[in-house]
C-alpha positions in Angstrom: 44.3 -132.9 81.5 44.5 -135.0 78.4 46.8 -133.8 75.6 45.5 -134.1 72.0 47.1 -136.8 70.0 49.6 -135.6 67.4 48.8 -136.1 63.8 50.2 -139.2 62.1 52.9 -137.1 60.4 53.9 -135.8 63.8 54.3 -139.3 65.2 56.6 -140.4 62.4 58.9 -137.3 62.6 58.4 -136.6 66.4 56.1 -134.0 68.0 58.9 -131.4 68.3 60.5 -129.7 65.3 64.3 -129.6 64.9 64.2 -125.9 65.9 62.1 -126.7 69.0 64.5 -129.5 70.0 67.5 -127.2 69.6 65.8 -124.5 71.6 65.0 -126.8 74.5 68.5 -128.3 74.6 70.0 -124.8 74.5 67.6 -123.8 77.3 68.9 -126.7 79.4 72.5 -125.6 78.9 71.6 -122.0 79.7 69.8 -123.0 82.9 72.8 -124.8 84.2 75.4 -122.2 83.3 73.3 -119.3 84.5 72.9 -121.0 87.9 76.7 -121.4 88.1 77.2 -117.8 87.2 74.5 -116.5 89.5 72.4 -114.9 86.8 68.7 -115.2 85.8 67.5 -116.4 82.4 64.2 -115.7 80.7 61.6 -118.4 81.3 59.0 -117.0 79.0 57.8 -119.7 76.6 58.7 -119.0 73.0 55.6 -120.7 71.7 52.2 -122.1 72.8 53.4 -125.6 72.0 56.4 -125.3 74.4 54.1 -123.8 77.0 52.0 -127.0 77.2 52.4 -128.8 80.5 54.5 -132.0 80.0 56.5 -134.4 82.0 60.2 -134.4 81.1 63.5 -135.9 82.2 66.9 -134.2 81.6 69.9 -136.5 81.4 73.4 -135.1 81.6 76.4 -136.9 80.2 80.1 -136.0 80.6 82.6 -137.8 78.4 79.9 -140.4 77.6 79.1 -141.2 81.2 75.9 -140.3 83.0 76.4 -137.2 85.2 72.9 -136.6 86.4 69.3 -137.3 85.6 66.2 -135.7 87.1 62.7 -135.2 85.8 59.0 -134.8 86.3 56.8 -137.8 85.5 53.7 -135.8 85.5 53.0 -132.5 83.8 53.4 -130.1 86.7 54.4 -126.9 84.7 54.9 -125.7 81.1 57.5 -127.8 79.2 59.8 -124.9 78.7 60.0 -124.2 82.5 60.2 -127.9 83.3 63.3 -128.3 81.1 65.0 -125.5 82.9 64.1 -126.8 86.3 65.1 -130.4 85.6 68.3 -129.4 83.9 69.3 -127.5 87.1 68.2 -130.3 89.3 70.1 -132.9 87.2 73.3 -130.7 87.5 73.1 -129.9 91.2 70.6 -132.0 93.0 71.0 -135.6 91.8 72.4 -137.2 95.0 74.3 -139.9 93.0 76.8 -137.2 91.8 78.5 -134.1 93.1 77.2 -130.8 91.7 78.4 -129.9 88.2 81.2 -127.4 88.0 81.5 -124.5 85.6 84.4 -126.3 83.8 82.2 -129.5 83.4 79.2 -127.5 82.2 80.9 -126.6 79.0 81.5 -130.3 78.1 78.0 -131.6 79.1 75.9 -133.4 76.6 72.2 -133.1 77.2 69.4 -135.6 76.4 65.8 -134.7 77.0 63.0 -137.2 77.3 59.5 -135.6 76.9 56.9 -138.0 78.4 53.4 -138.9 77.5 51.1 -139.2 80.5 51.5 -142.6 82.3 48.7 -145.1 81.8 48.0 -148.4 83.5 49.4 -151.4 81.5 49.4 -155.2 81.9 52.9 -156.6 82.3 52.5 -158.8 79.2 51.8 -155.7 77.1 55.0 -153.9 78.0 57.2 -153.3 74.9 60.9 -152.9 75.4 62.2 -149.9 73.5 58.7 -148.3 73.3 57.5 -148.0 76.9 59.0 -146.5 80.0 57.8 -147.9 83.3 56.5 -146.5 86.5 55.9 -149.1 89.2 54.5 -148.2 92.6 53.4 -150.1 95.7 53.1 -149.3 99.4 54.5 -145.8 99.1 57.5 -146.8 96.9 57.8 -145.7 93.3 60.4 -146.5 90.6 60.7 -145.2 87.1 62.9 -146.2 84.2 62.8 -144.4 80.8 62.2 -146.3 77.6 65.8 -146.1 76.5 67.2 -147.7 79.7 66.3 -151.4 78.9 67.6 -151.0 75.3 70.9 -149.5 76.5 71.3 -152.5 78.9 70.1 -155.2 76.6 67.2 -156.2 79.0 64.2 -158.2 78.0 60.7 -157.4 79.3 61.0 -159.5 82.5 64.3 -157.9 83.4 62.9 -154.4 82.7 60.0 -155.1 85.1 62.3 -156.5 87.7 64.8 -153.6 87.5 62.0 -151.0 87.7 60.8 -152.8 90.9 64.3 -152.7 92.2 64.6 -149.0 91.5 61.4 -148.5 93.6 63.1 -150.3 96.5 60.6 -153.2 96.1 61.3 -156.9 95.7 62.1 -157.8 92.0 58.8 -159.7 91.7 56.6 -157.0 93.2 55.1 -156.5 89.7 53.6 -160.0 90.1 52.4 -159.3 93.6 50.0 -156.4 93.2 52.3 -153.5 92.4 50.8 -150.8 90.1 52.3 -150.8 86.7 52.1 -147.8 84.4 53.7 -147.2 81.1 54.5 -144.1 79.1 56.3 -143.2 75.9 59.0 -140.6 75.4 60.3 -138.4 72.6 64.0 -138.5 73.2 66.4 -136.0 71.7 69.5 -134.0 72.4 73.2 -134.1 71.8 73.4 -137.9 72.3 70.4 -138.5 70.0 68.9 -136.8 66.9 
């Protein structure tokens, strides 16, 4: 399913209003805390816009350090539900970190990256700071969000190599037939506007 392009004004200011952004970040927090407390939360979408299927990644930070990051590349469910599911998965299922505790949950900073659908791209057209990458080959797949190369000061070549590395592929797999797809992301939360 192809989503309609936002109007030019929406592109400049972001697709999501400040109120929608706050609501989604609050939902991510509530999803984590409710799981720790063993209670349910309402997952009824508050608007048709937030009920649209979208890919999303939820990144958790504790004292400025990454504490978990999990997401859906493809639009598998309504955005509102995807935020709750990825927030819980980032808190409890990211195998790089132990599960978040109730004490830690209160101090978490949440960053959401709402993705556009991935599209094939030529390596020379990848723009650092604009594109996220999804590289796949022979059953391996690696993804890096658009903000990752900026945070690390990578150029385009390093970004391509590191995405291959994340996929468990040789660094030059992007030159040897790997499938390269790009996406954009609207990034917001407590670490960013």
